[in-house]
Backbone bond lengths (Angstrom), bond angles and torsions (degrees), N, CA, C in turn:
res aa  C-N    CA-C-N  psi(-1)  N-CA   C-N-CA  omega(-1)  CA-C   N-CA-C  phi
1 M - - - 1.448 - - 1.526 107.30 -
2 N 1.336 117.13 129.38 1.464 118.41 -179.28 1.532 110.90 -80.24
3 E 1.312 116.17 171.58 1.466 121.21 -174.07 1.529 112.54 -62.06
4 R 1.330 117.60 -36.62 1.471 119.92 180.00 1.524 110.78 -65.43
5 I 1.331 116.50 -41.18 1.464 119.71 178.75 1.528 109.80 -66.50
6 K 1.335 117.65 -40.71 1.468 120.29 176.63 1.525 110.68 -60.41
7 L 1.324 116.79 -42.21 1.462 120.80 178.76 1.530 110.69 -62.12
8 L 1.332 116.49 -44.16 1.469 120.04 178.89 1.529 111.23 -65.42
9 A 1.320 117.40 -38.84 1.467 120.23 177.89 1.524 110.28 -62.03
10 N 1.327 116.86 -44.49 1.472 120.44 177.86 1.526 111.26 -63.76
11 Q 1.329 116.55 -41.22 1.465 120.59 178.37 1.527 110.35 -63.61
12 A 1.321 116.98 -42.58 1.461 120.58 179.34 1.526 110.90 -63.14
13 L 1.332 117.32 -43.57 1.468 120.04 177.63 1.522 111.01 -62.46
14 D 1.324 117.63 -43.28 1.464 121.00 179.82 1.525 111.73 -62.12
15 Q 1.343 117.14 -38.14 1.461 120.29 -177.94 1.531 112.34 -80.44
16 A 1.315 116.90 -39.87 1.463 120.38 -174.63 1.525 112.84 -84.54
17 V 1.330 117.33 -33.79 1.464 121.51 -175.47 1.525 109.28 -136.61
18 P 1.336 117.74 65.53 1.461 119.35 -175.14 1.528 113.36 -66.75
19 E 1.329 117.64 -22.76 1.465 119.15 -176.74 1.526 112.25 -66.65
20 T 1.320 117.05 -38.85 1.465 122.00 175.67 1.506 109.04 -179.76
21 W 1.308 115.84 150.60 1.455 118.03 173.17 1.516 110.75 -129.49
22 S 1.316 116.44 16.28 1.465 119.56 178.31 1.521 111.62 -78.63
23 T 1.326 117.34 -28.44 1.465 120.86 177.35 1.525 107.47 -135.50
24 L 1.301 115.96 93.17 1.464 121.24 -176.32 1.520 111.86 -88.53
25 T 1.318 115.87 137.50 1.453 120.28 170.16 1.527 108.08 -83.78
26 C 1.321 117.27 170.12 1.471 120.12 177.71 1.522 110.86 -60.01
27 E 1.321 116.97 -39.72 1.466 120.76 179.85 1.521 110.54 -65.99
28 Q 1.306 117.60 -41.99 1.462 121.48 178.50 1.523 110.92 -65.68
29 L 1.303 117.04 -41.86 1.453 120.10 178.16 1.523 110.48 -61.91
30 G 1.325 117.52 -38.89 1.460 121.12 176.46 1.518 111.61 -61.69
31 R 1.327 117.46 -42.74 1.461 120.80 177.10 1.518 111.01 -62.34
32 F 1.336 115.86 -41.75 1.459 119.82 177.55 1.520 111.16 -60.45
33 Q 1.316 116.48 -48.21 1.456 120.47 -178.30 1.519 111.57 -60.13
34 E 1.318 117.10 -41.83 1.462 120.39 178.90 1.523 111.53 -64.37
35 K 1.315 117.61 -45.06 1.469 121.44 -179.28 1.530 110.79 -66.69
36 F 1.322 117.15 -41.50 1.453 121.82 179.15 1.525 110.45 -60.65
37 A 1.313 116.91 -46.90 1.467 121.06 178.47 1.529 110.67 -62.69
38 E 1.323 116.97 -41.80 1.466 121.09 179.27 1.530 111.07 -59.75
39 L 1.328 117.54 -43.78 1.461 121.32 179.95 1.528 111.54 -65.02
40 I 1.320 116.96 -39.82 1.461 120.02 178.27 1.524 110.38 -64.88
41 V 1.329 116.98 -45.13 1.467 120.22 179.94 1.524 110.65 -61.92
42 K 1.327 117.76 -42.46 1.463 120.71 179.11 1.529 111.21 -61.20
43 E 1.329 117.11 -40.73 1.471 119.23 178.17 1.526 110.72 -65.32
44 C 1.327 117.06 -39.84 1.463 120.51 178.59 1.526 110.67 -63.20
45 I 1.317 116.91 -40.71 1.466 120.52 177.84 1.519 110.52 -63.85
46 D 1.332 117.38 -43.82 1.467 120.65 178.13 1.529 111.06 -58.56
47 I 1.324 116.29 -43.13 1.461 120.22 179.31 1.520 110.42 -64.89
48 S 1.317 117.05 -41.80 1.468 119.90 -175.90 1.525 111.72 -67.24
49 Y 1.333 118.18 -26.95 1.468 120.54 178.45 1.514 112.88 -69.09
50 V 1.325 117.22 -32.00 1.457 119.83 -176.59 1.527 112.90 -96.69
51 A 1.310 117.19 -9.48 1.466 120.85 -176.43 1.521 110.95 -98.67
52 E 1.306 114.48 153.77 1.445 118.87 170.35 1.531 106.30 -67.75
53 P 1.329 118.10 143.25 1.469 120.41 -172.69 1.531 114.91 -49.55
54 Y 1.298 118.03 -42.24 1.459 119.43 -176.78 1.525 113.15 -78.96
55 K 1.328 117.96 -8.36 1.467 121.03 179.25 1.528 112.81 -103.91
56 A 1.313 118.15 -9.28 1.465 121.07 -176.57 1.525 111.44 -59.47
57 N 1.323 117.25 -43.50 1.467 119.68 -179.26 1.519 111.48 -58.01
58 D 1.335 116.13 -47.72 1.464 119.98 -179.91 1.526 111.65 -62.80
59 L 1.327 117.21 -40.73 1.470 120.45 179.77 1.526 111.40 -65.74
60 I 1.321 117.06 -40.19 1.472 120.50 179.29 1.520 109.97 -65.65
61 L 1.317 117.47 -45.79 1.463 120.49 178.27 1.532 111.08 -59.30
62 K 1.322 116.66 -44.81 1.468 121.07 -179.69 1.537 110.42 -65.78
63 H 1.330 117.12 -41.99 1.461 122.08 -178.74 1.528 111.77 -57.60
64 F 1.341 116.38 -39.30 1.465 121.29 -178.37 1.519 113.41 -96.58
65 G 1.329 116.97 3.38 1.460 119.54 176.91 1.519 114.00 70.80
66 V 1.325 116.63 29.46 1.459 121.41 179.92 1.517 108.19 -97.55
67 E 1.327 116.50 132.03 1.462 120.12 -179.38 1.509 110.97 -104.82
């Protein structure tokens, strides 16, 4: 996992489960997963707005460190 994804995971945990994330219940984990996915999608949308259409995929992959 690259540093940006780790940062987003921490941000998602802080927003979805601020009380604690050391012992997650199934419901809390579900909230985390939803928030984490939402943050990733929002970043992808932000990238796609500034990129030329055919370059957005490459920029998103590079942004998240995916090869």
